Residue, then its C-alpha position, 0 to 999 in steps of 0.5 A: m675212636d670215636s673222634i677219629f671216626r667223626h674226622i673221617m666223616k667230616t673229611a669225607a663230608w667236605l670231600g663230597f661237597a667239593g665233588c659235587l660243587l665240582m660237577a655243579t660248576s662243570a655242568m654250568a660251563q657246558d651249559s655256558v658253552a651250549v648256550a654261546d654256541s647256541a647263540a653263535k649259531m643263531v646270530a650266523a643264521v641271522a647274518e647268513e640270511v640278512a647278507a644273503p639277498a645283498a650278495d644275490s644282488m651283487a651277483v646279479a649285478a656283475d652278471a648284468a654288467v658282464a652281460a651288457e658289456e659283451e652285448s655292446p657293439i661298441n668297441p673302445v680301441d676304435t673309439i679312442w682312434v676315431l676321436l684322435a682322427a677326429m682331432l687331427v682332422f680338426f687340426m687341419q682348420p688352422g693348416f687351411a687358415l694359414v695357407e690362405a693366409g699365407l697366399t694373400r695380402a697382409k692387409n686380409t689376414a685378420n678377415i681370413l682368420m676370422k672366417n676360419f674361425c667361423d667356417f668351424a664354429s657355425g659348421s659345428l652348429l648346424y651340422w648338429i641342428m641339421g646337417f647329421s640329419v640330412m646326411f644319415g636320416a632315412g630317405s632317398f634324396m635327403g635323409w631327416d630324422g628330426f632336428g638335432i642328433a637324437g633321432v638318427e640310427n646310429p650309423c656306425p655301431n662299434l663307436p658311440k653316436e656322439c663319437y661318429f658325429i664329431f668325425q663327421t663335423v670336422f669333415c663337413a667343416t672342411a667342405a665349407t673351409i675349401v670356398s674360403g680360399a677362392m673367394a679370399e680378399r673381397t667377399k663381404f664377411s656377413m655374406y661369407l657367413v650367410y653361404s657357409i651356413v647353407i653349405s654346412a646345412f643343405i648343400y654338403p650334407i645332402q650330396a654326402h647322403w647319396s654316397w655315405g648315407g646309404g643313398w643312391l650313388s652308394e648302392m650303385g658302387f660308387h667308392d670315395f672312402a674319404g672324400s675326394a668327391v664328397v669333400h673336395s670335389c664339393g668344396g672346389f666347385m663351390a668355390l669355383a662358382g663363388a669366384i665366378v659369381l663374385g668375379p676377379r680382385v681389382g688389379k687381377y687383370g689389365k684392360d688386354m685382360k692379362a693375368r697379373a700376379i698378386p704374391g701372397h704376404s708370407l710363403t712361411l705361413a703357406a708352407l707351415g699350413v701345407w705341413i699341418l695339413w699333411m699331417g692331418w690327412f693322417g686322420f682324415n684318411p686313416g681315421s675313415t676306415v672308423a675301427a682300429t680292431g677287427t677284421v674285415d671282408s678283403a673285397a671291401y679293401g682289396g689287395g689281401i687286407l684283412d684286418n682293419m690294422t693292416a687297413m690303417s697301416h696301408i692307407f697311412v702309406t698310400t696317404n704319404i706316398a701321393a703327397a710326396v710323388g705330388a710334391l716332387t712332380a710340382l717341383v719339376y713341373t715349375w722347374i721346366a715351365y718357368g725356369k725355377p723350382s716354385l715353392s707355392m706350387v710344390c705346396n700345392g703339388i703337395l695338396a693335390g697329391l693328398v686330395g687325389i689319394t683321399a678316394g682309393c687310398d683304401c684299394v690301391s696299390i703303393g705303386a698306383a698311389a705314387i701314380i695318382g699323386l704324379i697325375a693329380s699333380v699335373v692336373m692341378c698345374f694346368s688347371v691353375n694356369f688354364l683358370d687364371t689365363k684362359l677363363h680369368v677365374d681369380d682364385p687367390v690359393g688355387a682351391v678350385s685347381v687343388h680340391g676340385m680338379a684334383g678330387f674329379t682326378g683321384t675319384i675317377l683313378t680309383g675306378v681305373f687302379a683299385y684292386e680288382e677284387c673290390g669290383y669298382s667301375i671307372l664309368t660308376q666313378l664318373i657318373g657319381e663325380l659328374v653328379i657331385v660336381a653338377w650339384s656343387f657347382g649348380i646349387g653353390f652357383l644359385v645361392f651366390f647369385a641370389i645373395k649378390k642380387i639381394h644384399g651383395l656379396r663383394v665389398e666396395s672397391r675402396i675396402e678391397e684396395e685398403g683391406l677388409d681387416v679394418y673396414e670389415h673387424g675394426e683390427s689388424a693382424y699386423n701392427 
């Protein structure tokens, strides 16, 4: 009995000990969980404190980026469109080179190609150094905000300044290139570089400031959307001044002063150049909207055009129609006048139509664009004959007639055919055109005359007769 009792007590003691051990283990486990939970909470709190500033910084940066994007007026689509248009206008440079080379003799081809390269190279540099500031800087007669483009306020806020600058650069180079054609085959290359620099730095930018840089002609209401006057008349009448000072090519006129034809060496090159120019004009004119998005004041374009996409499309069509009608007009004119349709004159008819519509491509109807192309082409045809046979001005490629006279005509006709709500005046258009012609021809004549007297503008007759390629450049385009 006593042993049984001791056995029961021993068993109870072991069970009590096991229970206490189990309770202690459970308590320790709970304490461990509590400690782990507490540690986890402490780590989470520290992590939150560390992460909070970084998250706040990221949020602030994101908000700032969104705000900057909302506040910036620069439009990516507009920028891409204008850069593409600038590329098209740049591609007009080889177009001009091929037209000039094709309509002149093979012995001068390398000289002509070299001049066209240098027009763009020197024009780009000088327009960056001075021209852009002269054209768009503050001032009445001419602008000036220092050398380079940094000090000039962006004239077109929806574009980066560099985008607008390169677009205007290719226009400046076009004006300088026009002069080359009328003075081809007899000009000293070194002196050509001199007057090309003067054109890009001063002559072109000053008169462009009056119309496009906020100058007095724009304040009068003068309208030249893409440059019939500012680019083409300017270049064309400088070309006239140069051709007069330079004199005709050897053999162009006999003792009786009758004009003799000096055929170019490749109408194929000339025709290809015209195709390139026709395509390039789709950057020249539509690109001058300097925007592809957004709405516009209908009075700015007229004809119920309320957005830039519609305006661009309209300008594409008016530009093309004027060129097409210009071509057909020259074809019919030469067929009647000479008994044969002339390819060279049809090429110039296309260019005359393009030049003529450039001033008013944005503000005339498609039908009016056809009429402008027709009239500009007829004026060009008469002008080529009159300058050659009556005034004895030797212009190998017809630059004065195509760019000068067709540009003059198109600028005036803009006042005639523009939509009524635009409010453009024929008298204002005439005044603006005459001022640009007087400036371009007058200053151009002084520059060419000064070069002629100081250093000589023309090569020797022996060099002219044997060709400028070898004597001026030591190489020939054809071997």
